[in-house]
C-alpha positions in Angstrom: 0.0 0.0 0.0 1.1 3.5 -0.6 -0.9 6.5 0.4 -0.8 8.9 3.3 -1.4 8.2 7.0 -2.5 11.3 8.9 -1.6 11.5 12.6 -3.2 14.2 14.7 -0.9 15.4 17.4 -0.6 17.7 20.4 2.0 17.9 23.1 0.5 15.0 25.2 2.1 11.7 26.0 -0.9 10.0 24.5 -0.3 11.8 21.2 3.3 10.7 21.1 2.1 7.1 21.6 -0.1 7.6 18.6 2.8 9.0 16.6 4.8 5.8 17.4 1.9 3.7 16.1 1.4 5.9 13.0 5.2 5.7 12.2 5.1 1.9 12.6 2.0 1.6 10.3 3.5 3.9 7.7 6.8 1.9 7.7 4.9 -1.4 7.4 2.6 -0.2 4.7 5.0 1.8 2.7 2.9 4.9 3.2 3.8 8.5 3.7 3.1 10.1 7.1 1.6 13.6 7.6 1.3 15.0 11.0 -1.2 17.8 11.8 -1.4 19.9 14.9 -4.4 22.2 15.3 -4.3 25.3 17.4 -7.8 25.8 18.4 -9.4 28.9 16.9 -10.3 31.5 19.5 -8.2 29.9 22.2 -6.2 33.1 22.3 -7.4 36.5 21.1 -4.7 37.8 18.9 -6.1 41.3 19.0 -5.1 41.8 22.7 -1.5 43.0 22.9 -0.6 40.9 26.0 -1.7 37.7 24.3 0.3 38.2 21.1 3.4 36.8 22.7 1.4 33.9 24.1 -0.1 33.1 20.7 3.3 33.1 19.1 4.6 30.8 21.9 1.7 28.4 21.1 2.7 28.4 17.4 6.4 27.8 18.3 5.3 24.9 20.6 3.2 23.4 17.8 6.1 23.7 15.4 8.3 22.0 17.9 5.9 19.1 18.2 5.7 18.7 14.5 9.5 18.8 14.1 9.7 16.0 16.7 7.3 13.9 14.7 9.2 14.6 11.5 12.5 13.6 13.2 10.9 10.3 14.5 9.6 9.6 11.0 12.8 10.3 9.3 14.7 8.2 11.8 12.4 5.3 10.8 13.1 5.8 7.1 9.6 7.1 6.1 8.5 10.0 4.1 7.1 12.4 6.6 5.8 16.0 6.8 4.0 18.2 9.2 1.4 21.0 9.1 0.0 23.4 11.6 -3.6 24.5 11.3 -5.8 26.9 13.2 -9.5 26.4 13.7 -11.9 23.8 15.2 -9.8 20.8 16.0 -12.0 18.0 14.5 -12.9 20.0 11.5 -9.3 20.9 10.7 -8.2 17.3 11.1 -10.8 16.1 8.7 -10.0 18.9 6.3 -6.3 18.0 6.4 -7.2 14.4 5.7 -9.1 15.4 2.7 -6.3 17.8 1.5 -3.6 15.1 1.6 -6.0 12.3 0.4 -5.2 10.3 3.6 -6.1 6.7 3.7 -6.0 6.5 7.5 -6.3 8.9 10.4 -4.4 8.0 13.6 -5.4 9.8 16.9 -4.8 9.3 20.6 -7.4 8.3 23.0 -7.4 10.3 26.2 -9.6 9.8 29.2 -12.1 12.7 29.7 -13.8 12.2 33.1 -17.3 13.5 33.0 -17.5 13.3 29.3 -20.4 11.5 27.6 -18.0 8.7 26.6 -15.2 8.9 29.2 -12.6 7.1 27.2 -12.9 9.2 24.1 -12.5 13.0 23.9 -14.9 15.2 22.0 -12.4 15.9 19.1 -11.8 12.2 18.6 -15.5 11.5 18.8 -16.2 14.1 16.1 -13.5 12.7 13.8 -14.9 9.2 14.3 -18.4 10.4 13.6 -17.6 12.4 10.4 -14.6 10.7 8.9 -15.0 9.0 5.5 -11.8 7.0 6.0 -10.7 4.6 8.7 -9.7 6.1 12.1 -7.3 4.3 14.3 -7.7 5.4 18.0 -4.6 4.6 20.0 -5.0 4.0 23.8 -3.1 6.3 26.1 0.2 4.9 27.4 
């Protein structure tokens, strides 16, 4: 199989576990890997002067995560790239999957106490609900 596996990441240990699984799948299947990290739209109001520096730090942190994923992928000998998006998390993950014609989405499962389904976060639940391609949900470490 060739194609592209999309892995959705953030800076959590669960996401890095999903990266390991996605890299392994890409290597086994001869697929490319595309990492996406979404900075939630509206999380920081860029129009307020004190938050501009914080918004920039979030972007730098996202880029650092993506660079880590790229390094892990390259060390495993796979074709890998990363992309930072801004918006609603699930919608942006699905849009990225469409944009790169992904054949699989890999996401981490994190426990969300008090959530309707405690073992799946709302972003993962939305991706599962609306994805037109398979979604592999990786348990937290």
